[in-house]
N, C-alpha and C positions, 0 to 999 in steps of 0.2 A: 303113746305117751305114758309116763309113769303114773300109776293110780293116785299117788299122793298129790301130784301136780294137778291131775284132773279134779280131785276133791277140793284143792285150793281154788281152782277156777270156778267150781260150783259156788263156793262161798263168796268169791269176788263178784260173780254174776248176781248173786242175791243182793249184795250191798249196792252194786251199781244200778240194778233194776229198781230198788227202793228209792234211791236218790233221783233217778231219772223220772220215775212216775210222779214224784211230787214237784220237782223243780227243774227237771232237765239236767243235762250235764253228766249223765251216766258214763259217757265216753271218757270223762276226766279220770274215772276210776278204772274202767275196763281196758283202755288202750295201753296205758303203761304196764298193766298186769300182763297183757298178752306179749308185749315186747320183753318183759322181764323173764319170761319162761323160754325165750329163745326163738320166738316166731319172727321172721323177717318183716320189715315195715309194711310192704304192700299186702302181704298175707295177713298181717295184724289188722290193717285197716279193713280188709274184706271180712275177716272173722268177726271183728268188732261190729260191723254192720249187721251181720246175721244174728249174733247173740243179742244185740241191742233191739233188733226188730222183734225178737221173741218176747222180751219183756215189755216193749212198747205195745205190742199187740194185746198182751194180757191187760196192761193198764188201760188201753183204749177201750177194750171190751168191758172192763169193770166200770169205767166212767159212763159208757153208753148204757150199760144195763141199769145203772143208777139214775138214768134219765137226764144226764148232763150234756148230751150231744144230740143235735138234730142233723142226721146224715143228709137229709134232703137239702137243707140249707148249705151244707158243706160240700156237696157233690162237685161243683165246679172248682172250688178251691183245691179239692183232692186231685182233680185232673190237672190243674195248673201247677201244683206242687210236684206231681210226678214228672210232668214235662220239663220243668225247670231243673229238677235234680238229675234227671237222665241226661239232659243237655250238658249240665255242669260236669258230670262224671265223664262224659265223652270228651269234653274240651279241656279237662284239667291239665293235661300235659302241654297244652299250647298257651296257657295263661300264666302270667307272672303273679304269684300270690304274695310276693314280698311286702307290698303295701298293706295287705290285710293283716299282717303280723303286728302292725302298728295301729291300724284303725280299729280292728276288732276289740282289742283290750280296752280302748277308750270307750267304745260303745257299750261294752259289758260293765264297765265302771259306772257309766251314765245310767244304765238300767238298775244297778245296785242302789245308786243314790235315789233314783225315782221310787223304788220300792221302799226305801228307808223313810223317805220324807213325805210321800204323797198320802195325806190323811184319808182321802176318799176311797182308798183301796180296801175292799171288803168282799163279802160273799154275794152282795146284791148287785144286780145289773143296773146300769145307768143308760142315759140316752146316748145312742151311737153318734159319733161324729161323721162317719161315712156309711154308705149302704154296704152291708156285708155281701149280698149277692153280686154286686158290681165290683167291689174292690178286693174281696178276699181272694179271688183267683189270681189277681195281679200280685198281691202280697205273697201268696203261695208260690207263684212262679219265681219271684225274685229271691225269696228266702230258700226255696228249694234249690235254685241254681247255686246260691252261696253254699248250701250244704254239700252239693255235689263237687264243688271246687275246693272247699276248705273245711267247713264243718263246725268247729267249736262255737258254742253259743247259739246254735240253731233253735233249740227249745226256748231259750230266753227271748230271742227275737220274736218267735211266734207268740209267746205269751204276752209280751208287751204290746204287740199289734192288736191282739184280741181285746186287751183291757183298754188301751188308750184310744184306739180308733173305732172299735165296734162295741164298746160299752159293757163288756162282760165282767161279771164278778170273777174273783181270783180262781175259785174252784172250776167254774165253767170254762174259763180261759185255759186252765191246765188241761182240762178234758179235751178241748178242741185241739190244743197243741199236740197231744199224744196222737190224735188221728193223722195230723199232717206230718209229724215226725215219722210215724210208721210208713206213710206214703213215700217220703224221701228215702228212707232206708231201703224199701223194696225196689225203688227205681235204681239205686246203686247196685243192688244185688243182681238185677237183670244183666248187668255187665260183669260183675265179679264172679258169679257162679260159673257161667260158661267158660270163663278164662281160667278156671281151676285155682283161683286165689284163696278160697276159703279152706282153712285147716279144720276139717270136720270134727275130729275128737274134741278139740278145744271149743269149737263153736257149739257143739251139742252140750258139753259140760257146763259152759257158762250160760247157755240158753236155758237149761234146767233151773239154774239158780235165778235167772232173770224172770222165769215164770212166777216163782214164789215172790221175788222182790217186787215185780210189777204189780202183782195183786195186792200185796201188803202196803205198798206205797200209795196206790190209788185209794184203797180203803182208808188209809190214814189221812190222805188229803181230803177225802169226802167228809170224814168224821170231824176233823179239827179245823178245816177251812183255812181262811186267810191268816189266822194267828200262827199257824204252823208253816204254811207255804211261803209267806212273805220273807221271814228270816232265812229260810233255806235257799230261796232264790238269790237273796243278797249274798249269802255265803258261797254258793256255787258260782255266781257271776264273778265275784272277786277272785276266787280260787282259779277260775279259768283265765281271767285276765293276767294274774300273776304268773301262771304257767307259761302263757304265750310270751310274755315279756322276758321271762328268765331264759326261755329257750332260744332267744335271738342270738 
């Protein structure tokens, strides 16, 4: 690939990684960029999973290192998410995703409204409505399956579950979201890499940008908390909803 194109991909990866680490939705930036440089759709999807996993891994590590994730409590949710995402990626060719193009934008707009008008959203944890050890694996499987089949809004769905059902503050919810996002990306890559779908020069270039963007985004989320994350989640959710509706 042309060196200038690779440099452009590094910059796009940095921006996508920053957005994704804070609010999710980095694919909203990365996937159109990959398509714009001439990569075919299936290869673009596979390459996006790899470069996204790179930034998500950096963001997840940064949140974990900051003490915002308890991996022991999340272990079964990680297993459930991997299983769901792998199954979804295997079955995607047999499933009609047409209805999702209508339902997902509605869900994303509902999430945006929730984040805009729920006054209790902050950095502090609250009483959980459901037991996380029991229900996080179920949520992980279902959202992971959705990510394997379709994908847009996965981070927003994870975040809203951790906040509304498991009582987490916004920063801690974002941290746990990154762990499960990483899991679902890796599950898809287990299928994409052996099939030869990843365009490695583009994946590595964007991955380098993602490393920096994921670190900066996670540090920004930790430092500024809910006052920064909430509006960005609203913006990303509305942007994803609009893109899905306009693409119909």
